[in-house]
C-alpha positions in Angstrom: -0.1 0.0 0.0 1.3 3.5 -0.8 0.4 5.7 2.1 1.4 9.2 3.3 4.7 8.0 4.6 5.8 6.6 1.3 4.6 9.5 -0.5 6.5 11.9 1.6 9.8 9.9 1.6 9.6 10.0 -2.2 8.9 13.6 -2.1 12.0 14.2 0.0 14.0 12.2 -2.4 12.6 14.2 -5.4 13.5 17.5 -3.6 17.1 16.5 -3.4 17.1 15.4 -7.1 15.5 18.6 -8.2 18.0 20.7 -6.2 20.9 18.8 -8.0 19.5 19.4 -11.4 19.2 23.1 -10.6 22.6 23.2 -9.2 24.0 21.6 -12.4 22.3 24.3 -14.5 23.6 27.1 -12.2 27.0 25.6 -12.6 27.1 27.2 -16.1 26.8 30.8 -14.6 29.8 32.8 -13.4 29.9 33.0 -9.6 29.1 36.8 -9.5 25.8 36.1 -11.2 24.7 34.0 -8.2 25.3 37.0 -6.1 23.8 39.7 -8.0 20.5 41.2 -7.2 18.2 39.8 -10.0 15.0 41.1 -8.6 14.0 37.9 -6.7 12.2 38.3 -3.4 15.4 37.3 -1.6 17.4 39.3 -4.3 19.9 36.9 -5.5 20.1 33.3 -6.6 22.4 32.8 -3.6 20.0 34.6 -1.3 16.9 32.6 -2.5 18.6 29.2 -2.0 19.9 30.2 1.4 16.4 31.2 2.2 15.1 27.7 1.1 17.5 26.1 3.5 16.5 28.4 6.4 12.9 27.9 5.9 13.3 24.1 5.5 15.1 24.0 8.8 12.6 26.1 10.4 9.5 24.0 9.2 11.2 20.8 10.0 12.1 21.9 13.5 8.4 22.8 13.9 7.5 19.4 12.7 9.6 18.1 15.5 8.1 20.3 18.2 10.6 23.0 18.4 10.0 26.7 18.1 13.1 28.2 16.6 13.8 31.7 15.7 15.2 32.2 12.2 16.1 35.2 10.5 15.5 34.3 6.7 16.6 37.9 5.7 20.2 37.2 6.5 22.6 34.9 4.6 23.4 31.9 6.8 25.7 30.3 4.4 27.9 32.9 2.5 30.0 30.3 0.6 27.9 29.0 -2.4 29.5 25.4 -2.4 29.0 25.2 1.4 25.2 26.3 0.9 24.6 23.8 -1.9 26.0 21.1 0.4 24.1 22.2 3.4 20.9 22.1 1.4 21.7 18.6 0.2 22.5 17.4 3.6 19.3 18.9 4.9 17.1 17.3 2.5 18.7 13.8 3.0 18.5 14.3 6.8 14.7 15.0 6.4 14.2 12.0 4.1 16.0 9.7 6.7 13.9 11.2 9.4 10.6 10.7 7.5 11.6 7.1 6.8 12.1 6.5 10.6 8.5 7.6 11.5 5.7 5.3 11.8 2.8 5.3 9.1 0.5 6.8 11.8 2.8 9.9 12.3 1.7 11.2 9.0 -2.0 11.2 10.0 -1.2 13.6 13.0 -1.1 17.2 13.8 1.7 19.5 15.1 1.3 22.5 17.3 3.0 25.6 15.9 4.3 28.9 17.1 4.5 31.1 14.1 7.3 33.8 13.7 4.7 36.2 14.6 3.9 34.6 17.9 0.6 33.2 16.8 -0.1 29.6 17.9 -2.1 26.9 16.2 -2.1 23.3 14.6 -1.4 22.0 11.3 -1.8 18.6 9.9 1.6 16.9 9.3 0.8 16.1 5.8 -0.2 19.8 5.1 3.2 21.0 6.7 5.1 18.7 4.5 3.2 19.6 1.5 3.8 23.4 2.3 7.5 22.7 2.6 7.8 20.8 -0.7 5.8 23.3 -2.7 7.8 26.0 -1.2 11.0 24.4 -2.6 9.4 24.1 -5.9 8.1 27.8 -6.0 11.6 29.0 -5.3 13.4 26.7 -7.6 11.0 27.9 -10.4 12.0 31.5 -9.7 15.8 30.7 -9.7 15.3 28.7 -13.0 13.7 31.6 -14.7 16.4 33.9 -13.7 19.2 31.5 -14.4 17.9 30.7 -17.8 17.6 34.4 -18.5 21.3 34.7 -17.6 22.2 32.0 -20.0 22.3 28.8 -17.9 20.6 25.8 -19.6 16.9 25.3 -18.5 16.9 22.8 -15.9 14.4 19.8 -16.4 13.4 19.3 -12.8 9.7 18.4 -13.0 8.5 15.6 -11.0 7.8 13.6 -14.2 11.6 13.7 -15.1 12.4 12.5 -11.7 10.0 9.6 -12.0 11.3 8.6 -15.5 15.0 8.7 -14.1 14.0 6.6 -11.1 12.0 4.1 -13.2 15.0 3.7 -15.6 17.3 3.1 -12.6 14.9 0.5 -11.2 14.7 -1.3 -14.6 18.5 -1.4 -14.9 18.9 -2.8 -11.3 16.2 -5.5 -12.2 18.1 -6.5 -15.3 21.5 -6.4 -13.7 23.2 -9.9 -13.6 23.0 -11.3 -10.0 
């Protein structure tokens, strides 16, 4: 049976895959292009990826019952390569953590304290959906800017991920044992 747990573990894997596709495309740009104000909400490509990481850490901490204070307006990782690796580690850490949860966990709710001090509850599957669509939202913005700057257009839609995973599974099935 394919339940919420399986769904979100796959989504976590997809996030890592899509980040890597995006980072490959961004590798075609000069380093200064990553830092330049390109009109994004977080100004630069670097600033937007840094925001993705900070918000990811914030929402996952909330998922685990913590109420951290995060300043998403300050760059937490000023070195580009360090930032890429930190986001990769974060999405893998999340995937491993989700894999360790029971199936019933994904039917639950979490109590939240927002950055504005307001409290409330949110279904865990809604929190994860928000986090993963947040990633896609910002990757799309970054992709548009990067393509305008001359980077190849990254093919990071979920359907490309599924095709690649299906191909890898088929190759594994056909491998001599």
